[in-house]
C-alpha positions, 0 to 999 in steps of 0.5 A: 500500500502506498501513502497516497492510497492510505490518504485516499482511504482516510478521506473516504472512511474512519474506523470506529471499532474492530471485534476480533475473535480468534479460534485456537481450539484446534491448534492445527486449524486456527481461524479468525472472525473480524467485525469492523465498524466504520463510518463512511465520509462519502461514497466510494470504493476501497479495500481491506488487507488480508494475508492468505497462504503467504499471499497479500490480498486486497479485499474490496470494500464498497463504502456508503455514507454513514455507519456500516459494518463488515464481517470477515471469517478466514482460516489462518496460517502460522508465521515463522518470522516472529510476527503475525500469528505464531505458534512456538514450542518451548524446547525445555518441556514441549509446551505450545504457545500461540501469539499474534504480534502485529507490528508494522504491516503484519496485522492483516496476517491474522485479522482482516483490517484497514492496516494503516497507522492513522486509522485508529479504532476501538479494538477488542480481541477474544481468543477461544483457546484450549482449557487451562490456557492463559490469554492476554491481549488487546481489549481484554479486561481493563484495557477494553475499548482502547483506541489503538492502531492495527499494528499495536493489536495482538494477544498471547495464549498458552500455559503461561506462568504468571506473577502479579505484583501491585506497586503504587496502585498499578497491578504489574502482571508478568507472564512467561513460559512455564519452564522459566517460572523460577526466573520469573518469580525471582525477577517479579518484585524488582521488575514491578517496582521499576515498571511502576516508577517509570509509568508514574514518572512519564505520566507526571512529566507529560501531564497525562497518566498511563492509560491503565493507571489504577488497573493492570499492565501486563507484560508477556515474555514471548518465545521467538518474537521478531523484535526485542519487544512490542508495545501491544495494547493490553499486553506488552510483548518482550522476547523471552530470551531477555528474561534474566535474573537480577544481577546477571549481565543482561538484566540492565538490558531487560529494564531498558527495553521495558522502559522503552516499551512503557513509553510506547503507551503514550508514543505509539498507542495514545499518540500514533504516527500518521504514516510508516516513514515517521516510525523513526520518530515514535521509536526515538521518542520512546527511547529518549522518554524511557531512558529519562524516566529511568534516570529519574527513578530510584529503581531504574537509575542503576540501569539507565545507561543500558542499551536494548541490543537485539538478541535471538530466541533459543526456542523453536518456532513451530518445527523450524529453527532459524538461526536468523529470521528475515524479521530479525535482520530487518530489526537489526538494520532498523536499530541503526536508523533509530539511533540516528533518530535518537540523536535527532530528538536529542538535538531538538531538546538541546536547541529548545531547552529541556523545559520547552521540549517537555512542554511541547511533548506534553502538548503533542500527547494532549492534542493527539491522536497523531504524532507530528514531528513539526510540533517537536522540532525547533523552528528552522531559521533562515539565518541568525540575522533574520531571527535577530530582526524578529526578536529586535522588532518585538523588543523595540515595540515593547519599549515603544521605540518605534511606531505602528507603521514603522513596525509594520514595515519591518514585519512585512519584510520578515513575512516575505522571507519566512519559511517556518509555519510556527514562526509565521503563526507567532508573527501574525498572532503578534500583529493581531494581538499587539501591534494591530490593537495598539498601533493605530487609533483610527480604524482606517489606519488599522484596516490598511495595515491589515490589507498590507499583511494580507498581501504578504500572506497571500504571497506566502501561500503562493510559494508554500508547498501544497498541503504544507503546514506553512500554506495552511498557517498562512491561509488562516492568517490571511483570512483573518486580515483580508478584505471582505470580497476575497473572503466572501469569494473563498467562503463561496468556494467552500461547498457553495458557502455551506461548509461547516469546516474550520476554514469556512468558520474562520471566513465567517468570523472575518466577515462578521467582524467587518460587519459583512455578515449578520446574526441571521446568516451566522445562525443559518450556517450552523447550530445556534447552540454550538461553539462555532456559532457562539464564536462567530456571534462574538465577532459582530460589531454590536454592543448587545452581541458583545454583552451576550458573548461576555455572558457565554464565557462564564456558562458552566458547560463551556470549558474548551480552551480553544472555544473560549479563546476564539470567543474572546478574540471576537469579543475584544476585536481591535476595531470594536472598542466602542462596543465593549466599553460597558464591559469594563465596569462588569469586569471590575464588579463581577469577575471575582464573584463569577470565578470564585466557584470555579476550579483554579485553572478555569478561574484563571482562564476566565479572568484572562478571556473576560479581561477588556483588552481592547479598551486601551484607555486610562479609565479602563486601567484605573478600573482594573487597578481598583479590582486588584486593590480590593483583594477579592480575586483568588491569588492565581486569578489576581496574578493573571489579571495583573499580567493582563493589566500590564499589557493594557498599560503598555497599550495605553502608553504606546498609543499616548506616545505615537497617537499622532503618527498612526497614518499608514 
């Protein structure tokens, strides 16, 4: 499958759920039944993947609009390379074990699916096995309904020995072949302690607990696995040859491998690559995050320097005994690729600073569900001089050393050469929130400044690669600064003006702010109680709508930060200060009481978003100062208001100094 085919399929459907049943009651004739539920975005044709007798198959799938289901039943054959469906024999006692290890592109070997990493779905696997067997895997027990990619789906089944240790509220369940039971018993307490500490450390650093916190984390030591370990959702698989007693030479390697796989609970299962060419990033992040967690935890620190070198299993895969499988060779070659990836991630960390890098990583995890290297890499600067000009511009404006038109000229020059999407977003946000708001006292001057910025952004869109983040960022920024006719034309081209997508709503917000779209047109475009309509109404240049928008900020059910920020952007639009002057008094007298019942994070957010930042007058600053002096705000909210007041004071000072020089 090519990346283009994968993108076409993602545009055609989204997968909601897989229910997979594997019948192992007759070990010589395994079968699987897969029910897949998906949502068709539009009518079309695609295919699901399967593998039969060593042949890769494309199963035709007709897609209609809406939710639909398909069911596939097939006979299975065992793989001998340590991925797919495998049957292994423990040479020590002849016991048979079966496992399904998907890995990249191997899921279709044992269940029919849409096998690409970005089509994640709730997945449940059920195994019908011989009596007395232990079974663990995806969607079993407390891991049910996990949303995972197909390559992280799998199970283990067999007469495993099991040790369960509870550490800090986490049940660590360890499985190994029966012949290794004495080693498993000896290793379980110390290994469980390392696992629990690493899980807690990573969760704390990312601000996101492990998916199974308070439940169980299962780890199975599997004979003949193609990789040292695999982050199978519901049961991490580790090659059984890595299971060694504490104090032995290989124990540090075992701990290092487990830390890497635990990190995959976040980078792999929770946040996933969009396509296979980013697999290096996922593995590098797991390596860096896992090792960092080991260094930070008492139980893991002694083993933080170990490398997860790849080894081979001594057991027989079915009746075969390969010295080195093709999968092992590929994994060994990939380890060099991953090492380069680790160096790349470490370079990013050094360039950004550890604190900023971890903050970016936490945002990636919280925003998910796909992993984007652009969100973690530092901005690429064309030259140090260019970077210095941007920093110098911000400093000069903050110090009131140059006026709005002069600052605009420098900004236009920088926009004309910018190639990094993040820096471009920073520049346009700075223009809207600082320079545009304070730089011109007359609306005509501000509109002309917007026209010039829009022209510069149009040039950025024209030269940016199609589909790139730079093109998308510049397009949205252009919409927020362009005049009404081209914005109306853009909206008309989006499904005849009926589109409910984010770009269409950005266009409506702009038209509303310009007075070119009224309440009736806004409400007709969407759900009157929805966030998009509420945000767009806040952009209207009308005192009554501004009052209603201010009230909506405090609505109990409104907690999404992005929605709050969007409404505030409309409410405090730079061209509408005369419509919100009455809200200065309301902020002064009502904010403390309205935020007092809220949680602290929500209270802080409301204090920032309800602050009258577009009313750049000495009277507004005095009113806010009176609120701060009363002591009725909670400490965190008072700090937020104080920061906003400092920005307001700067705006008043900037305008006072340059008020006679605001013509473009």
